[in-house]
N, C-alpha and C positions, 0 to 999 in steps of 0.2 A: 166275727161281726157278724150277727146275724139279727134283722132286721124285719118285720112284719111290711107287708105290702101297703099302702095307704089307703089302698082302696076299702068302704065300709062294706064292711061284713066277708074279706078279705081275711084269712091268717095265714097264707100262704108267705114264702122268705121269700125277702124283694131282693133283686137283683140289678139293680138299674136305677139310678134317681133323674127323674125329668124335671127342667126348670121351663120357664118361658119369659119374655119378653112380652108384654101385652103392644106398647107403642111400634115395636117391631113386626109382630103378626111372626112370631117367633120360636118357634118350640126347641128347647136340644134336649137331648138325651144323652146320658153318661153313664159310665162304670158306677156302681154303687161309689156314693161318697162315703170318707172316710167318718164322716159325722153328719148325724141325722140334721139339716138346715129348715127353720118352719117355716122357708117360703119356698121349699122345692118339695116335689111328691117321690116316696120311693114305692118300688112298683115291682111285682111278681115274673116270672116268666111269662105268664098267662095274659097279664095286662099288660104288660110292653107288646107281644105279638099284636093282640087285638089294637093296638094305639092308634089314632087317626086323628089327626089333626081339624081343624075347622076352614071353611072353604078362603080362599085367599093368605091362607097362613101357609110358611115353611118348618118341617122336621128336618133337624141337622142331627142326625145321628153318629155322635162321638165315641163311641163305646169301642175299647179296643179288641175285645171280644166278642165278636155276633155271635150271635146262639142263630142260628138259620133252621128253619122249621123242617126243614125237605131234607137237610143234614143227615139223619136219621134215616131217612127211606132206600132201602136195597136199589141200587139198582141193577139194571137191566142189559146186559152183554145184549152185542148186537147191531 
């Protein structure tokens, strides 16, 4: 299952699906859905990591495999 990021001009592979409910000011971020939904947005790693929601909104990250930016950084002993 390879889908492209929904952001204009981005050709990267999507890794997560963003959905929202405007009336509740709520955004959900899930693992990439099995099928494309016209009411959701598929996002690549870069756009998922840079995601921010409007003031007053809440984001619920429901992904099972969270990709942490610092996970690849080497740790210093000490």
